[in-house]
C-alpha positions in Angstrom: -7.3 -2.9 -10.8 -8.2 -0.1 -12.7 -9.2 3.0 -11.2 -6.2 4.5 -8.9 -6.9 8.1 -10.4 -9.9 8.6 -9.7 -8.6 7.8 -5.6 -8.1 10.9 -3.7 -5.1 9.2 -0.9 -3.0 6.9 -2.6 -1.7 4.4 0.5 -5.6 3.9 1.7 -6.3 2.4 -2.2 -3.1 0.5 -2.0 -4.3 -0.6 1.7 -7.7 -1.9 0.4 -5.8 -3.6 -1.7 -4.0 -4.9 0.3 -6.4 -5.5 3.5 -9.3 -7.5 0.5 -6.3 -9.6 -1.7 -6.2 -13.2 -0.9 -3.2 -14.3 1.1 -0.6 -14.6 -1.4 -2.8 -13.4 -4.4 -1.7 -10.9 -7.0 -2.6 -7.2 -7.0 -2.7 -5.8 -10.4 -2.8 -2.1 -10.8 -3.3 0.0 -14.3 -3.6 2.9 -13.4 -3.0 7.1 -15.0 1.0 7.7 -13.7 3.0 10.7 -14.1 6.9 9.5 -15.3 9.3 8.6 -12.7 11.2 11.1 -11.4 14.7 11.3 -12.2 17.1 10.7 -9.0 17.8 14.1 -9.4 14.9 15.6 -9.1 12.2 16.0 -6.3 9.5 17.6 -8.8 8.0 17.2 -11.7 9.1 20.3 -14.5 6.7 23.2 -14.2 4.8 22.4 -17.4 4.5 19.1 -16.6 2.4 19.7 -13.3 0.3 22.7 -15.1 -0.4 19.6 -18.3 -1.2 16.7 -15.4 -3.6 20.2 -13.8 -5.8 20.4 -17.1 -5.8 16.9 -17.4 -6.8 16.4 -13.0 -9.7 19.2 -13.6 -10.9 18.2 -17.4 -11.5 14.4 -14.8 -13.0 15.6 -11.8 -9.3 13.9 -10.7 -7.2 14.7 -8.0 -3.6 14.0 -8.2 -1.0 11.3 -9.9 1.4 9.5 -8.1 4.2 7.8 -10.8 4.6 3.8 -10.6 7.3 4.4 -8.6 5.2 5.9 -5.6 2.9 3.1 -6.2 5.9 0.8 -5.2 6.9 2.3 -2.7 3.7 2.1 -1.1 3.3 -0.9 -1.8 7.0 -2.1 -0.6 6.1 0.0 3.2 3.2 -2.4 3.2 5.6 -5.9 2.7 4.8 -6.4 -0.3 6.8 -7.5 -3.4 
């Protein structure tokens, strides 16, 4: 699914993917993400936030999440 960057509610987006997937099926998410945070970080660096805001504003996109955040969302839905 190549549209996650357009979805303002990532949890709802992933939930819908799970809802419509066949039992035992495979969900492939190809989307724009920001980098994963290091364990000692709580957020991106200010310059990264500013750059992402410019990109999102230019393409009318909501905030992005990281690949690690997508994995966490999928794990909360008991997916591997």
